[in-house]
All heavy atoms as a GROMACS GRO file, in nm:
protein
  600
    1THR      N    1  -0.334   0.548   0.454
    1THR     CA    2  -0.418   0.623   0.362
    1THR      C    3  -0.386   0.576   0.218
    1THR      O    4  -0.288   0.515   0.199
    1THR     CB    5  -0.392   0.771   0.376
    1THR    OG1    6  -0.264   0.800   0.328
    1THR    CG2    7  -0.413   0.816   0.515
    2HIS      N    8  -0.472   0.618   0.130
    2HIS     CA    9  -0.447   0.585  -0.008
    2HIS      C   10  -0.322   0.634  -0.065
    2HIS      O   11  -0.263   0.582  -0.164
    2HIS     CB   12  -0.570   0.623  -0.103
    2HIS     CG   13  -0.583   0.770  -0.125
    2HIS    ND1   14  -0.630   0.859  -0.024
    2HIS    CD2   15  -0.546   0.844  -0.228
    2HIS    CE1   16  -0.630   0.982  -0.072
    2HIS    NE2   17  -0.572   0.981  -0.196
    3ARG      N   18  -0.270   0.739  -0.009
    3ARG     CA   19  -0.146   0.807  -0.057
    3ARG      C   20  -0.031   0.710  -0.039
    3ARG      O   21   0.065   0.721  -0.098
    3ARG     CB   22  -0.125   0.946   0.011
    3ARG     CG   23  -0.226   1.043  -0.045
    3ARG     CD   24  -0.210   1.172   0.037
    3ARG     NE   25  -0.264   1.147   0.167
    3ARG     CZ   26  -0.375   1.203   0.207
    3ARG    NH1   27  -0.448   1.284   0.127
    3ARG    NH2   28  -0.426   1.186   0.336
    4THR      N   29  -0.037   0.625   0.067
    4THR     CA   30   0.073   0.539   0.104
    4THR      C   31   0.067   0.408   0.014
    4THR      O   32   0.157   0.326   0.019
    4THR     CB   33   0.085   0.503   0.243
    4THR    OG1   34  -0.039   0.440   0.292
    4THR    CG2   35   0.101   0.632   0.330
    5LEU      N   36  -0.045   0.388  -0.053
    5LEU     CA   37  -0.056   0.268  -0.131
    5LEU      C   38  -0.046   0.295  -0.278
    5LEU      O   39  -0.140   0.250  -0.361
    5LEU     CB   40  -0.194   0.200  -0.099
    5LEU     CG   41  -0.221   0.171   0.050
    5LEU    CD1   42  -0.364   0.115   0.069
    5LEU    CD2   43  -0.123   0.063   0.100
    6VAL      N   44   0.056   0.352  -0.316
    6VAL     CA   45   0.081   0.394  -0.458
    6VAL      C   46   0.084   0.286  -0.557
    6VAL      O   47   0.057   0.295  -0.678
    6VAL     CB   48   0.195   0.492  -0.476
    6VAL    CG1   49   0.174   0.623  -0.398
    6VAL    CG2   50   0.322   0.426  -0.427
    7ASP      N   51   0.128   0.165  -0.518
    7ASP     CA   52   0.149   0.053  -0.607
    7ASP      C   53   0.016  -0.020  -0.632
    7ASP      O   54   0.015  -0.123  -0.707
    7ASP     CB   55   0.253  -0.042  -0.556
    7ASP     CG   56   0.388   0.024  -0.565
    7ASP    OD1   57   0.412   0.119  -0.644
    7ASP    OD2   58   0.478  -0.026  -0.497
    8ILE      N   59  -0.093   0.018  -0.572
    8ILE     CA   60  -0.224  -0.053  -0.579
    8ILE      C   61  -0.316   0.036  -0.658
    8ILE      O   62  -0.331   0.148  -0.626
    8ILE     CB   63  -0.283  -0.085  -0.444
    8ILE    CG1   64  -0.184  -0.174  -0.362
    8ILE    CG2   65  -0.418  -0.152  -0.454
    8ILE    CD1   66  -0.226  -0.198  -0.215
    9SER      N   67  -0.380  -0.021  -0.765
    9SER     CA   68  -0.475   0.060  -0.839
    9SER      C   69  -0.600   0.089  -0.755
    9SER      O   70  -0.633   0.023  -0.660
    9SER     CB   71  -0.517  -0.014  -0.964
    9SER     OG   72  -0.603  -0.121  -0.929
   10HIS      N   73  -0.661   0.198  -0.793
   10HIS     CA   74  -0.785   0.244  -0.718
   10HIS      C   75  -0.889   0.128  -0.725
   10HIS      O   76  -0.953   0.097  -0.625
   10HIS     CB   77  -0.840   0.373  -0.783
   10HIS     CG   78  -0.971   0.414  -0.729
   10HIS    ND1   79  -0.980   0.468  -0.596
   10HIS    CD2   80  -1.095   0.409  -0.771
   10HIS    CE1   81  -1.100   0.504  -0.576
   10HIS    NE2   82  -1.175   0.464  -0.674
   11ARG      N   83  -0.902   0.068  -0.834
   11ARG     CA   84  -1.000  -0.039  -0.862
   11ARG      C   85  -0.969  -0.160  -0.765
   11ARG      O   86  -1.058  -0.215  -0.697
   11ARG     CB   87  -1.001  -0.081  -1.001
   11ARG     CG   88  -1.100  -0.192  -1.027
   11ARG     CD   89  -1.104  -0.221  -1.178
   11ARG     NE   90  -1.204  -0.330  -1.198
   11ARG     CZ   91  -1.224  -0.380  -1.316
   11ARG    NH1   92  -1.163  -0.331  -1.424
   11ARG    NH2   93  -1.305  -0.480  -1.340
   12MET      N   94  -0.843  -0.196  -0.761
   12MET     CA   95  -0.806  -0.311  -0.674
   12MET      C   96  -0.823  -0.274  -0.524
   12MET      O   97  -0.867  -0.357  -0.447
   12MET     CB   98  -0.659  -0.343  -0.698
   12MET     CG   99  -0.606  -0.454  -0.606
   12MET     SD  100  -0.693  -0.607  -0.630
   12MET     CE  101  -0.616  -0.674  -0.771
   13ARG      N  102  -0.786  -0.153  -0.489
   13ARG     CA  103  -0.798  -0.114  -0.345
   13ARG      C  104  -0.946  -0.108  -0.306
   13ARG      O  105  -0.983  -0.157  -0.202
   13ARG     CB  106  -0.736   0.023  -0.324
   13ARG     CG  107  -0.739   0.074  -0.184
   13ARG     CD  108  -0.660   0.207  -0.166
   13ARG     NE  109  -0.703   0.305  -0.258
   13ARG     CZ  110  -0.637   0.366  -0.345
   13ARG    NH1  111  -0.512   0.337  -0.366
   13ARG    NH2  112  -0.684   0.462  -0.422
   14THR      N  113  -1.034  -0.059  -0.395
   14THR     CA  114  -1.180  -0.046  -0.364
   14THR      C  115  -1.233  -0.194  -0.353
   14THR      O  116  -1.318  -0.219  -0.256
   14THR     CB  117  -1.247   0.033  -0.476
   14THR    OG1  118  -1.198   0.162  -0.476
   14THR    CG2  119  -1.398   0.036  -0.450
   15GLY      N  120  -1.198  -0.279  -0.438
   15GLY     CA  121  -1.248  -0.412  -0.436
   15GLY      C  122  -1.202  -0.489  -0.313
   15GLY      O  123  -1.285  -0.558  -0.248
   16THR      N  124  -1.083  -0.465  -0.278
   16THR     CA  125  -1.035  -0.531  -0.155
   16THR      C  126  -1.097  -0.481  -0.027
   16THR      O  127  -1.138  -0.556   0.060
   16THR     CB  128  -0.875  -0.511  -0.142
   16THR    OG1  129  -0.815  -0.570  -0.262
   16THR    CG2  130  -0.825  -0.582  -0.022
   17LEU      N  131  -1.114  -0.348  -0.022
   17LEU     CA  132  -1.180  -0.289   0.101
   17LEU      C  133  -1.328  -0.340   0.106
   17LEU      O  134  -1.377  -0.364   0.212
   17LEU     CB  135  -1.172  -0.141   0.089
   17LEU     CG  136  -1.033  -0.080   0.125
   17LEU    CD1  137  -1.028   0.060   0.090
   17LEU    CD2  138  -1.004  -0.104   0.277
   18ARG      N  139  -1.396  -0.347  -0.008
   18ARG     CA  140  -1.537  -0.400  -0.008
   18ARG      C  141  -1.540  -0.537   0.039
   18ARG      O  142  -1.633  -0.576   0.116
   18ARG     CB  143  -1.594  -0.380  -0.147
   18ARG     CG  144  -1.630  -0.246  -0.174
   18ARG     CD  145  -1.698  -0.234  -0.318
   18ARG     NE  146  -1.727  -0.092  -0.348
   18ARG     CZ  147  -1.741  -0.051  -0.467
   18ARG    NH1  148  -1.736  -0.131  -0.572
   18ARG    NH2  149  -1.771   0.081  -0.493
   19MET      N  150  -1.447  -0.624   0.000
   19MET     CA  151  -1.443  -0.761   0.045
   19MET      C  152  -1.410  -0.768   0.194
   19MET      O  153  -1.482  -0.853   0.268
   19MET     CB  154  -1.334  -0.838  -0.036
   19MET     CG  155  -1.326  -0.984   0.006
   19MET     SD  156  -1.193  -1.076  -0.081
   19MET     CE  157  -1.045  -0.987  -0.008
   20LEU      N  158  -1.318  -0.689   0.243
   20LEU     CA  159  -1.292  -0.696   0.386
   20LEU      C  160  -1.405  -0.644   0.471
   20LEU      O  161  -1.429  -0.698   0.575
   20LEU     CB  162  -1.166  -0.605   0.415
   20LEU     CG  163  -1.028  -0.652   0.359
   20LEU    CD1  164  -0.923  -0.548   0.371
   20LEU    CD2  165  -0.989  -0.781   0.428
   21GLU      N  166  -1.481  -0.548   0.413
   21GLU     CA  167  -1.597  -0.499   0.481
   21GLU      C  168  -1.706  -0.609   0.482
   21GLU      O  169  -1.768  -0.628   0.589
   21GLU     CB  170  -1.650  -0.373   0.412
   21GLU     CG  171  -1.768  -0.306   0.485
   21GLU     CD  172  -1.820  -0.183   0.417
   21GLU    OE1  173  -1.784  -0.155   0.298
   21GLU    OE2  174  -1.903  -0.112   0.478
   22ALA      N  175  -1.732  -0.672   0.368
   22ALA     CA  176  -1.833  -0.776   0.361
   22ALA      C  177  -1.794  -0.894   0.457
   22ALA      O  178  -1.884  -0.952   0.512
   22ALA     CB  179  -1.846  -0.822   0.214
   23ASP      N  180  -1.665  -0.926   0.475
   23ASP     CA  181  -1.630  -1.029   0.564
   23ASP      C  182  -1.627  -0.994   0.711
   23ASP      O  183  -1.612  -1.073   0.796
   23ASP     CB  184  -1.480  -1.070   0.526
   23ASP     CG  185  -1.466  -1.137   0.395
   23ASP    OD1  186  -1.572  -1.182   0.335
   23ASP    OD2  187  -1.352  -1.162   0.356
   24GLY      N  188  -1.657  -0.858   0.737
   24GLY     CA  189  -1.668  -0.819   0.873
   24GLY      C  190  -1.531  -0.786   0.938
   24GLY      O  191  -1.518  -0.780   1.061
   25ARG      N  192  -1.427  -0.766   0.851
   25ARG     CA  193  -1.290  -0.747   0.906
   25ARG      C  194  -1.259  -0.596   0.918
   25ARG      O  195  -1.177  -0.555   0.996
   25ARG     CB  196  -1.187  -0.815   0.818
   25ARG     CG  197  -1.193  -0.966   0.832
   25ARG     CD  198  -1.089  -1.036   0.756
   25ARG     NE  199  -1.140  -1.064   0.618
   25ARG     CZ  200  -1.060  -1.116   0.519
   25ARG    NH1  201  -0.936  -1.138   0.541
   25ARG    NH2  202  -1.116  -1.130   0.399
   26VAL      N  203  -1.323  -0.512   0.832
   26VAL     CA  204  -1.316  -0.364   0.847
   26VAL      C  205  -1.460  -0.302   0.858
   26VAL      O  206  -1.552  -0.363   0.803
   26VAL     CB  207  -1.235  -0.306   0.741
   26VAL    CG1  208  -1.088  -0.358   0.744
   26VAL    CG2  209  -1.298  -0.321   0.609
   27ARG      N  210  -1.459  -0.189   0.917
   27ARG     CA  211  -1.583  -0.109   0.922
   27ARG      C  212  -1.556   0.019   0.844
   27ARG      O  213  -1.453   0.085   0.857
   27ARG     CB  214  -1.614  -0.077   1.066
   27ARG     CG  215  -1.736  -0.001   1.084
   27ARG     CD  216  -1.771   0.035   1.234
   27ARG     NE  217  -1.658   0.046   1.327
   27ARG     CZ  218  -1.617  -0.048   1.410
   27ARG    NH1  219  -1.681  -0.168   1.418
   27ARG    NH2  220  -1.510  -0.030   1.480
   28ARG      N  221  -1.653   0.053   0.758
   28ARG     CA  222  -1.634   0.171   0.676
   28ARG      C  223  -1.725   0.281   0.738
   28ARG      O  224  -1.839   0.258   0.764
   28ARG     CB  225  -1.681   0.136   0.532
   28ARG     CG  226  -1.682   0.254   0.436
   28ARG     CD  227  -1.724   0.190   0.298
   28ARG     NE  228  -1.713   0.288   0.196
   28ARG     CZ  229  -1.814   0.360   0.145
   28ARG    NH1  230  -1.932   0.344   0.188
   28ARG    NH2  231  -1.791   0.446   0.047
   29GLU      N  232  -1.671   0.403   0.746
   29GLU     CA  233  -1.747   0.515   0.802
   29GLU      C  234  -1.732   0.630   0.703
   29GLU      O  235  -1.622   0.672   0.663
   29GLU     CB  236  -1.697   0.559   0.936
   29GLU     CG  237  -1.786   0.655   1.004
   29GLU     CD  238  -1.759   0.672   1.150
   29GLU    OE1  239  -1.675   0.603   1.203
   29GLU    OE2  240  -1.818   0.776   1.208
   30VAL      N  241  -1.847   0.685   0.651
   30VAL     CA  242  -1.854   0.784   0.554
   30VAL      C  243  -1.893   0.921   0.633
   30VAL      O  244  -1.984   0.917   0.705
   30VAL     CB  245  -1.961   0.763   0.444
   30VAL    CG1  246  -1.958   0.874   0.344
   30VAL    CG2  247  -1.923   0.628   0.371
   31TYR      N  248  -1.817   1.026   0.607
   31TYR     CA  249  -1.843   1.152   0.673
   31TYR      C  250  -1.899   1.243   0.561
   31TYR      O  251  -1.844   1.257   0.454
   31TYR     CB  252  -1.718   1.211   0.724
   31TYR     CG  253  -1.657   1.132   0.837
   31TYR    CD1  254  -1.572   1.031   0.813
   31TYR    CD2  255  -1.688   1.153   0.966
   31TYR    CE1  256  -1.508   0.953   0.911
   31TYR    CE2  257  -1.645   1.079   1.073
   31TYR     CZ  258  -1.550   0.983   1.044
   31TYR     OH  259  -1.499   0.910   1.148
   32ALA      N  260  -2.008   1.311   0.599
   32ALA     CA  261  -2.074   1.407   0.506
   32ALA      C  262  -2.005   1.537   0.507
   32ALA      O  263  -2.044   1.630   0.573
   32ALA     CB  264  -2.222   1.420   0.541
   33GLU      N  265  -1.890   1.540   0.438
   33GLU     CA  266  -1.810   1.659   0.432
   33GLU      C  267  -1.784   1.690   0.285
   33GLU      O  268  -1.797   1.612   0.200
   33GLU     CB  269  -1.678   1.633   0.499
   33GLU     CG  270  -1.695   1.603   0.649
   33GLU     CD  271  -1.555   1.567   0.716
   33GLU    OE1  272  -1.450   1.560   0.638
   33GLU    OE2  273  -1.549   1.545   0.838
   34VAL      N  274  -1.723   1.807   0.262
   34VAL     CA  275  -1.686   1.847   0.131
   34VAL      C  276  -1.532   1.880   0.140
   34VAL      O  277  -1.495   1.969   0.214
   34VAL     CB  278  -1.758   1.971   0.077
   34VAL    CG1  279  -1.711   2.011  -0.057
   34VAL    CG2  280  -1.908   1.937   0.075
   35PRO      N  281  -1.456   1.804   0.074
   35PRO     CA  282  -1.482   1.686  -0.003
   35PRO      C  283  -1.519   1.567   0.085
   35PRO      O  284  -1.482   1.566   0.202
   35PRO     CB  285  -1.348   1.666  -0.077
   35PRO     CG  286  -1.245   1.708   0.006
   35PRO     CD  287  -1.303   1.831   0.075
   36PRO      N  288  -1.590   1.473   0.026
   36PRO     CA  289  -1.624   1.350   0.106
   36PRO      C  290  -1.504   1.283   0.168
   36PRO      O  291  -1.401   1.284   0.108
   36PRO     CB  292  -1.696   1.259   0.001
   36PRO     CG  293  -1.738   1.348  -0.112
   36PRO     CD  294  -1.627   1.460  -0.112
   37ARG      N  295  -1.524   1.229   0.287
   37ARG     CA  296  -1.423   1.156   0.356
   37ARG      C  297  -1.470   1.019   0.396
   37ARG      O  298  -1.580   1.013   0.447
   37ARG     CB  299  -1.371   1.235   0.475
   37ARG     CG  300  -1.260   1.174   0.550
   37ARG     CD  301  -1.199   1.269   0.652
   37ARG     NE  302  -1.294   1.319   0.749
   37ARG     CZ  303  -1.299   1.284   0.874
   37ARG    NH1  304  -1.217   1.195   0.927
   37ARG    NH2  305  -1.387   1.336   0.956
   38VAL      N  306  -1.390   0.921   0.377
   38VAL     CA  307  -1.422   0.783   0.423
   38VAL      C  308  -1.311   0.727   0.506
   38VAL      O  309  -1.188   0.741   0.470
   38VAL     CB  310  -1.449   0.682   0.296
   38VAL    CG1  311  -1.476   0.545   0.342
   38VAL    CG2  312  -1.566   0.745   0.212
   39GLU      N  313  -1.344   0.661   0.622
   39GLU     CA  314  -1.246   0.600   0.697
   39GLU      C  315  -1.276   0.450   0.719
   39GLU      O  316  -1.392   0.416   0.726
   39GLU     CB  317  -1.231   0.669   0.837
   39GLU     CG  318  -1.172   0.807   0.839
   39GLU     CD  319  -1.158   0.862   0.974
   39GLU    OE1  320  -1.200   0.796   1.076
   39GLU    OE2  321  -1.111   0.974   0.984
   40TYR      N  322  -1.172   0.370   0.724
   40TYR     CA  323  -1.184   0.232   0.753
   40TYR      C  324  -1.116   0.198   0.877
   40TYR      O  325  -1.004   0.250   0.902
   40TYR     CB  326  -1.129   0.150   0.640
   40TYR     CG  327  -1.203   0.159   0.506
   40TYR    CD1  328  -1.179   0.263   0.420
   40TYR    CD2  329  -1.302   0.069   0.475
   40TYR    CE1  330  -1.250   0.270   0.300
   40TYR    CE2  331  -1.372   0.079   0.358
   40TYR     CZ  332  -1.344   0.182   0.272
   40TYR     OH  333  -1.415   0.189   0.158
   41ARG      N  334  -1.177   0.111   0.961
   41ARG     CA  335  -1.118   0.072   1.091
   41ARG      C  336  -1.136  -0.075   1.093
   41ARG      O  337  -1.236  -0.137   1.051
   41ARG     CB  338  -1.184   0.140   1.206
   41ARG     CG  339  -1.174   0.290   1.213
   41ARG     CD  340  -1.221   0.343   1.340
   41ARG     NE  341  -1.225   0.486   1.337
   41ARG     CZ  342  -1.124   0.570   1.357
   41ARG    NH1  343  -1.006   0.517   1.377
   41ARG    NH2  344  -1.134   0.695   1.350
   42LEU      N  345  -1.034  -0.137   1.162
   42LEU     CA  346  -1.049  -0.289   1.187
   42LEU      C  347  -1.162  -0.314   1.291
   42LEU      O  348  -1.181  -0.242   1.382
   42LEU     CB  349  -0.918  -0.344   1.246
   42LEU     CG  350  -0.797  -0.351   1.162
   42LEU    CD1  351  -0.673  -0.399   1.237
   42LEU    CD2  352  -0.830  -0.449   1.046
   43THR      N  353  -1.239  -0.412   1.263
   43THR     CA  354  -1.336  -0.462   1.359
   43THR      C  355  -1.274  -0.554   1.459
   43THR      O  356  -1.150  -0.581   1.446
   43THR     CB  357  -1.451  -0.536   1.286
   43THR    OG1  358  -1.392  -0.651   1.222
   43THR    CG2  359  -1.521  -0.451   1.185
   44GLU      N  360  -1.341  -0.607   1.553
   44GLU     CA  361  -1.292  -0.698   1.643
   44GLU      C  362  -1.238  -0.820   1.573
   44GLU      O  363  -1.132  -0.876   1.603
   44GLU     CB  364  -1.393  -0.741   1.750
   44GLU     CG  365  -1.352  -0.821   1.855
   44GLU     CD  366  -1.450  -0.849   1.963
   44GLU    OE1  367  -1.534  -0.763   1.993
   44GLU    OE2  368  -1.453  -0.961   2.024
   45ARG      N  369  -1.310  -0.867   1.471
   45ARG     CA  370  -1.272  -0.977   1.392
   45ARG      C  371  -1.137  -0.950   1.320
   45ARG      O  372  -1.049  -1.031   1.313
   45ARG     CB  373  -1.375  -1.014   1.292
   45ARG     CG  374  -1.335  -1.134   1.204
   45ARG     CD  375  -1.450  -1.176   1.111
   45ARG     NE  376  -1.570  -1.204   1.185
   45ARG     CZ  377  -1.697  -1.188   1.140
   45ARG    NH1  378  -1.718  -1.139   1.018
   45ARG    NH2  379  -1.798  -1.217   1.216
   46GLY      N  380  -1.130  -0.831   1.264
   46GLY     CA  381  -1.007  -0.791   1.194
   46GLY      C  382  -0.887  -0.781   1.288
   46GLY      O  383  -0.775  -0.826   1.262
   47GLU      N  384  -0.915  -0.727   1.405
   47GLU     CA  385  -0.803  -0.716   1.506
   47GLU      C  386  -0.758  -0.854   1.558
   47GLU      O  387  -0.640  -0.866   1.586
   47GLU     CB  388  -0.852  -0.637   1.629
   47GLU     CG  389  -0.860  -0.487   1.598
   47GLU     CD  390  -0.909  -0.406   1.713
   47GLU    OE1  391  -0.928  -0.461   1.825
   47GLU    OE2  392  -0.914  -0.283   1.697
   48SER      N  393  -0.844  -0.955   1.551
   48SER     CA  394  -0.810  -1.090   1.596
   48SER      C  395  -0.699  -1.155   1.497
   48SER      O  396  -0.632  -1.247   1.528
   48SER     CB  397  -0.932  -1.185   1.600
   48SER     OG  398  -0.976  -1.212   1.473
   49LEU      N  399  -0.683  -1.095   1.378
   49LEU     CA  400  -0.591  -1.146   1.280
   49LEU      C  401  -0.446  -1.085   1.311
   49LEU      O  402  -0.347  -1.146   1.259
   49LEU     CB  403  -0.621  -1.095   1.139
   49LEU     CG  404  -0.738  -1.174   1.075
   49LEU    CD1  405  -0.775  -1.108   0.951
   49LEU    CD2  406  -0.696  -1.322   1.049
   50LEU      N  407  -0.438  -0.973   1.389
   50LEU     CA  408  -0.308  -0.914   1.408
   50LEU      C  409  -0.202  -0.992   1.470
   50LEU      O  410  -0.092  -0.994   1.416
   50LEU     CB  411  -0.330  -0.778   1.486
   50LEU     CG  412  -0.407  -0.671   1.416
   50LEU    CD1  413  -0.428  -0.550   1.508
   50LEU    CD2  414  -0.337  -0.623   1.291
   51PRO      N  415  -0.229  -1.074   1.572
   51PRO     CA  416  -0.119  -1.163   1.617
   51PRO      C  417  -0.064  -1.254   1.509
   51PRO      O  418   0.059  -1.286   1.509
   51PRO     CB  419  -0.188  -1.241   1.734
   51PRO     CG  420  -0.302  -1.160   1.773
   51PRO     CD  421  -0.354  -1.094   1.651
   52HIS      N  422  -0.150  -1.305   1.423
   52HIS     CA  423  -0.108  -1.398   1.321
   52HIS      C  424  -0.021  -1.320   1.215
   52HIS      O  425   0.077  -1.373   1.162
   52HIS     CB  426  -0.232  -1.464   1.258
   52HIS     CG  427  -0.311  -1.538   1.356
   52HIS    ND1  428  -0.279  -1.650   1.413
   52HIS    CD2  429  -0.435  -1.500   1.401
   52HIS    CE1  430  -0.369  -1.690   1.499
   52HIS    NE2  431  -0.465  -1.597   1.494
   53ILE      N  432  -0.067  -1.205   1.180
   53ILE     CA  433   0.010  -1.117   1.084
   53ILE      C  434   0.140  -1.082   1.138
   53ILE      O  435   0.244  -1.093   1.071
   53ILE     CB  436  -0.074  -0.997   1.041
   53ILE    CG1  437  -0.198  -1.034   0.970
   53ILE    CG2  438   0.004  -0.895   0.964
   53ILE    CD1  439  -0.300  -0.929   0.940
   54PHE      N  440   0.146  -1.042   1.264
   54PHE     CA  441   0.271  -1.007   1.327
   54PHE      C  442   0.366  -1.132   1.336
   54PHE      O  443   0.485  -1.117   1.325
   54PHE     CB  444   0.248  -0.956   1.472
   54PHE     CG  445   0.184  -0.819   1.464
   54PHE    CD1  446   0.098  -0.777   1.573
   54PHE    CD2  447   0.196  -0.721   1.367
   54PHE    CE1  448   0.036  -0.656   1.576
   54PHE    CE2  449   0.138  -0.599   1.366
   54PHE     CZ  450   0.050  -0.560   1.474
   55GLY      N  451   0.310  -1.247   1.365
   55GLY     CA  452   0.387  -1.370   1.361
   55GLY      C  453   0.449  -1.399   1.228
   55GLY      O  454   0.568  -1.440   1.219
   56LEU      N  455   0.370  -1.377   1.120
   56LEU     CA  456   0.419  -1.397   0.990
   56LEU      C  457   0.531  -1.292   0.956
   56LEU      O  458   0.633  -1.332   0.897
   56LEU     CB  459   0.309  -1.380   0.885
   56LEU     CG  460   0.348  -1.400   0.738
   56LEU    CD1  461   0.403  -1.536   0.713
   56LEU    CD2  462   0.223  -1.378   0.652
   57VAL      N  463   0.516  -1.171   0.998
   57VAL     CA  464   0.620  -1.063   0.975
   57VAL      C  465   0.743  -1.108   1.046
   57VAL      O  466   0.856  -1.097   0.998
   57VAL     CB  467   0.571  -0.928   1.017
   57VAL    CG1  468   0.688  -0.830   1.024
   57VAL    CG2  469   0.461  -0.876   0.927
   58GLU      N  470   0.732  -1.151   1.168
   58GLU     CA  471   0.852  -1.200   1.248
   58GLU      C  472   0.919  -1.311   1.177
   58GLU      O  473   1.041  -1.315   1.172
   58GLU     CB  474   0.806  -1.237   1.385
   58GLU     CG  475   0.922  -1.276   1.482
   58GLU     CD  476   0.875  -1.310   1.625
   58GLU    OE1  477   0.764  -1.271   1.664
   58GLU    OE2  478   0.949  -1.383   1.687
   59TRP      N  479   0.836  -1.410   1.131
   59TRP     CA  480   0.904  -1.526   1.062
   59TRP      C  481   0.980  -1.475   0.936
   59TRP      O  482   1.091  -1.517   0.912
   59TRP     CB  483   0.794  -1.621   1.023
   59TRP     CG  484   0.847  -1.740   0.946
   59TRP    CD1  485   0.890  -1.855   0.994
   59TRP    CD2  486   0.865  -1.743   0.800
   59TRP    NE1  487   0.937  -1.932   0.882
   59TRP    CE2  488   0.916  -1.867   0.767
   59TRP    CE3  489   0.836  -1.656   0.693
   59TRP    CZ2  490   0.949  -1.904   0.635
   59TRP    CZ3  491   0.872  -1.696   0.564
   59TRP    CH2  492   0.924  -1.822   0.539
   60ALA      N  493   0.919  -1.382   0.859
   60ALA     CA  494   0.985  -1.332   0.738
   60ALA      C  495   1.109  -1.259   0.777
   60ALA      O  496   1.217  -1.274   0.699
   60ALA     CB  497   0.891  -1.240   0.666
   61GLU      N  498   1.114  -1.182   0.876
   61GLU     CA  499   1.231  -1.107   0.920
   61GLU      C  500   1.340  -1.205   0.967
   61GLU      O  501   1.454  -1.191   0.926
   61GLU     CB  502   1.205  -1.012   1.034
   61GLU     CG  503   1.119  -0.893   0.983
   61GLU     CD  504   1.074  -0.798   1.103
   61GLU    OE1  505   1.089  -0.833   1.216
   61GLU    OE2  506   1.026  -0.692   1.062
   62THR      N  507   1.304  -1.310   1.041
   62THR     CA  508   1.400  -1.412   1.087
   62THR      C  509   1.462  -1.486   0.972
   62THR      O  510   1.580  -1.517   0.972
   62THR     CB  511   1.326  -1.508   1.181
   62THR    OG1  512   1.280  -1.433   1.292
   62THR    CG2  513   1.421  -1.611   1.230
   63ASN      N  514   1.383  -1.511   0.870
   63ASN     CA  515   1.433  -1.595   0.756
   63ASN      C  516   1.465  -1.522   0.632
   63ASN      O  517   1.500  -1.580   0.532
   63ASN     CB  518   1.321  -1.691   0.712
   63ASN     CG  519   1.297  -1.798   0.827
   63ASN    OD1  520   1.376  -1.895   0.832
   63ASN    ND2  521   1.198  -1.782   0.919
   64LYS      N  522   1.472  -1.386   0.643
   64LYS     CA  523   1.490  -1.301   0.526
   64LYS      C  524   1.632  -1.336   0.459
   64LYS      O  525   1.632  -1.359   0.333
   64LYS     CB  526   1.498  -1.154   0.566
   64LYS     CG  527   1.528  -1.063   0.455
   64LYS     CD  528   1.529  -0.913   0.497
   64LYS     CE  529   1.566  -0.822   0.392
   64LYS     NZ  530   1.575  -0.683   0.440
   65GLU      N  531   1.737  -1.346   0.526
   65GLU     CA  532   1.866  -1.369   0.469
   65GLU      C  533   1.871  -1.502   0.399
   65GLU      O  534   1.926  -1.516   0.289
   65GLU     CB  535   1.972  -1.361   0.574
   65GLU     CG  536   1.995  -1.213   0.621
   65GLU     CD  537   2.023  -1.113   0.526
   65GLU    OE1  538   2.094  -1.148   0.430
   65GLU    OE2  539   1.969  -1.002   0.528
   66ALA      N  540   1.821  -1.608   0.464
   66ALA     CA  541   1.815  -1.741   0.408
   66ALA      C  542   1.731  -1.738   0.279
   66ALA      O  543   1.769  -1.807   0.181
   66ALA     CB  544   1.768  -1.844   0.507
   67ILE      N  545   1.621  -1.676   0.275
   67ILE     CA  546   1.538  -1.666   0.164
   67ILE      C  547   1.601  -1.601   0.044
   67ILE      O  548   1.604  -1.648  -0.066
   67ILE     CB  549   1.402  -1.602   0.196
   67ILE    CG1  550   1.320  -1.684   0.287
   67ILE    CG2  551   1.321  -1.566   0.068
   67ILE    CD1  552   1.199  -1.620   0.354
   68LEU      N  553   1.665  -1.480   0.074
   68LEU     CA  554   1.734  -1.403  -0.026
   68LEU      C  555   1.857  -1.491  -0.081
   68LEU      O  556   1.878  -1.483  -0.204
   68LEU     CB  557   1.786  -1.269   0.023
   68LEU     CG  558   1.675  -1.174   0.062
   68LEU    CD1  559   1.729  -1.045   0.124
   68LEU    CD2  560   1.598  -1.134  -0.064
   69SER      N  561   1.924  -1.566   0.004
   69SER     CA  562   2.038  -1.646  -0.044
   69SER      C  563   1.983  -1.753  -0.129
   69SER      O  564   2.049  -1.784  -0.234
   69SER     CB  565   2.109  -1.701   0.080
   69SER     OG  566   2.208  -1.792   0.047
   70ALA      N  567   1.876  -1.820  -0.091
   70ALA     CA  568   1.814  -1.927  -0.177
   70ALA      C  569   1.772  -1.871  -0.311
   70ALA      O  570   1.791  -1.936  -0.413
   70ALA     CB  571   1.702  -1.988  -0.105
   71ARG      N  572   1.718  -1.754  -0.309
   71ARG     CA  573   1.671  -1.688  -0.444
   71ARG      C  574   1.797  -1.660  -0.533
   71ARG      O  575   1.792  -1.681  -0.654
   71ARG     CB  576   1.598  -1.560  -0.415
   71ARG     CG  577   1.464  -1.580  -0.368
   71ARG     CD  578   1.394  -1.450  -0.344
   71ARG     NE  579   1.261  -1.466  -0.284
   71ARG     CZ  580   1.186  -1.366  -0.249
   71ARG    NH1  581   1.229  -1.238  -0.260
   71ARG    NH2  582   1.065  -1.385  -0.195
   72ALA      N  583   1.910  -1.615  -0.472
   72ALA     CA  584   2.023  -1.584  -0.547
   72ALA      C  585   2.083  -1.710  -0.615
   72ALA      O  586   2.143  -1.704  -0.720
   72ALA     CB  587   2.132  -1.513  -0.459
   73LYS      N  588   2.075  -1.824  -0.546
   73LYS     CA  589   2.123  -1.949  -0.593
   73LYS      C  590   2.036  -2.010  -0.703
   73LYS      O  591   2.077  -2.080  -0.786
   73LYS     CB  592   2.143  -2.045  -0.488
   73LYS     CG  593   2.249  -2.010  -0.384
   73LYS     CD  594   2.250  -2.106  -0.271
   73LYS     CE  595   2.352  -2.067  -0.163
   73LYS     NZ  596   2.351  -2.157  -0.051
   74GLY      N  597   1.907  -1.981  -0.696
   74GLY     CA  598   1.804  -2.044  -0.788
   74GLY      C  599   1.800  -1.972  -0.910
   74GLY      O  600   1.778  -2.008  -1.020
   0.00000   0.00000   0.00000
């Protein structure tokens, strides 16, 4: 939710979500409620990215110590 993304400005978050929607990676659903509510969900195309993202996270975790050590030396 937007509450967990405190380091991202509203404008940046909105622009990124619009781009992801235009690319077909997320689907936006608006609920006619008071207050208005909007939900975003991954599409099939968006879900196809998950194995690659998880692979990148695994690589980062595996290499974290070496990366931090290299930064400390640099």
